[in-house]
Residue, then its C-alpha position, 0 to 999 in steps of 0.5 A: m499501499s503506498k506513503i506519503i511523506a509530509i516535509n517540513a524544513g525549517s532553518s535548521s530541522l528537518k520534521f517528517t509525518l509518514y502516512q499509510m494510505p488511504e488510512e490517512s494513519i500516521l506510520s512514523s514522524g520524527i525531526i532533525e532537530r539543529i541542523g549545521l550546528k553541533d551536536s544535530i539531534f535525530t528522531i523518530k519515533y514508529g511501531e508501538d511506541k519504539k524510539y530511534s535517536v541519535t546525537e550526531d551533527i549534520d550539516n547540511h539539510e540534504i546530508a539530513v534527507e538521506k540520513l532521514m530515508t535510509q535510516l526509514v529503510d533501515l528500522g524496516i519502517i518502510a520495505d524501500f523508497n519506492e513504496i511511498s508516493g507522494v512527498g508533500h513540502r512545506v515551502v516558506a515562501g511563494g510570493e505573489d506568483f503561488k497563492e496555494s498549494t502546486l505540484i513541483n516541476d522544473d518551473v515551479l522547482e527554479k520559481i522556489e529558489a527564485l524566491g530565496d530572497l523572500a526566506p533567505l533561511h529557508n526557501p534554499a534549504n526547501a529547493t535543496g530538501i525538494r532536489a534530494f527527494k526528486k533525486l531518490l524518488p523521482e517519479i512520485t507525486s510532489v507538491a509544494v505547500f506555502d506558508t504565505a499561502f494563509h496570509t493571502t487574505m490581508p487587507k493592502e492597509n497591513y500588507l503595504y509598505s509606507i513607500p512609494m506605492e510603484y515599489y509595489e506595483d513594478f518589484a511586488a515589494r510588500k509583506y507575506g508572511a510566514h508560516g501560514t500552515s500553522h498559524q492556519y492549523v492551529s487557529e483552526r483547532a482552539a475554534e474546535l477546543l472553544g466549542k465555537p464558529l471560526e467564523d466568529l473568533k479574534i485568536i491571536t496564535c503564536h508560533l514560537g521556534n527557531g523563527a517566530s511570528i505571530t499573527a491576527v486570526d480574524g474569523g478564519k482569516s489571516v487580518d496581520t501577521s508579524m514576518g515582513f517581506t522576508p521572515l527576518a521582521g517582526v518579533t526576535m527569533g533564534t538568529r533573527s533579528g526582529d524588526i530594526d530601524a532601516s537607517l540602522l544597517p547604512y551606520l552599521m555597515d560604515k562601523l564595520e566596514i561593511t561594502d555589501i548590504k549582502e553581508m549585513i543582511n546575512i549578520l540580520n537572519k543568521k547571527s542576530g536574534l537570541l544567538g546574537l543577544s546572549g552570544v550562547s546559542s540560537d536554542m532558546r534551550d541552550v539559552e534558558t539553562a544559561a540564565e538559570e546559570g547566571n550568564e546576565r546577556a542570556q537573562v536579556a535575551l531572553d527579556i527582549f524575547y519575551n517584550r517584543v513577542q507581548k508588543y506584538i500580541g498587544q498592536y493586533i488586540a488594536t488591529m481586531n479590535g479584541v480577542d477571545a484566545i491567544v494560541f501557544t505552538a511549534g517549539i518554544g511554544e509548545n515545550s517552555a511554559i516558562t515562556r507561555k506564563i511571562i509573556i502573559d504575565g505581562i499582558s494580563w491587564f487585557g484578561c489572560d490569566i495563565d492558570e500554572e498547573k494546566n500549564n505545566v506542561r509540554g507539547v500537550e493540547r489543552i487550555v491553559s488560561t484559568d476557568d475565568a480568564k476573559v482570554k482563553v490561553v490555547l496550547i496546540p502542537t503544530d500539525e503542518e504536515k496534517v496541512i501537507l497530506n489533505d494538500v498533496i491528496r487533493l493535488g494528487k489525485 
């Protein structure tokens, strides 16, 4: 029987779920974390509570794909590569070329690579993953599911920048956002958990991982999101700076004697955020540990991270003129109870209150606010892979 694999390649991770078709049951799932960093963590779950885990250096996404496919065979999860009939790839930036998921051919792949300027940490990794799978599985159905698609419902006042209009008309210079599949999934699940129609709810979704974004979801539609023309904008992230004054760039370039703007952008994308502030790591777990051990820079990095998320939540409450629920998801949002507590404690004026006992969990879908909280706080493990699966099924028919 055929199988479909959903691939979610982040800037430093490769997450996968393998589905048995047509049942859509999960045969295996796992993640390769810290790609490009020392001590990458490779985990596969399968069978009856079986788990494979190894820590080793994995330098890039192409190597990660090869290791994943080889290990699926070695563990007996698949007999050979030919059992897989479809692959769905999460792709961050679709620009104005892709407003919905699409079958991947050579032209589509070239466009995905050409859109790398919009997501320099992701689209190249996404394209590498696509090419690696096509090399191993050249004849199967391949589908690209774009993070930006969910945000195409934003109104002009939220996606246009205050620059000459011809820059948008001629060069498509605008806000695109990212993490759309995650924001879509968790907002829909939040409505189900709250027992209310999605179209009646105002929800702020906080996708907090190595990459992080906040989205205002009004009636099931994205009306604004923190990431911008590229995923560099918004809140402080693992290695990304988030929002800064554009005039800071030429000032720093002069001081650092940098003549190529690409070098400066690379610093903002890969050497800033938690990494640049703490001097410790881009991984929240490492920064939290350092802060607990008295590292002042690490603590400042955490404080800035919390602060920026709180500011965006407040901004989006104003954008929607209210909020019914705040959702936390992704690696940090799902697993760091202290992050959820500190962020919500700082905006309690709006009627948000954390129940510390309910909140003391990792990756468990539940409402973690107090029973009488005006604004419900919800923890929902994201399932972008299920969204990807559905689009592979739809387009593979």
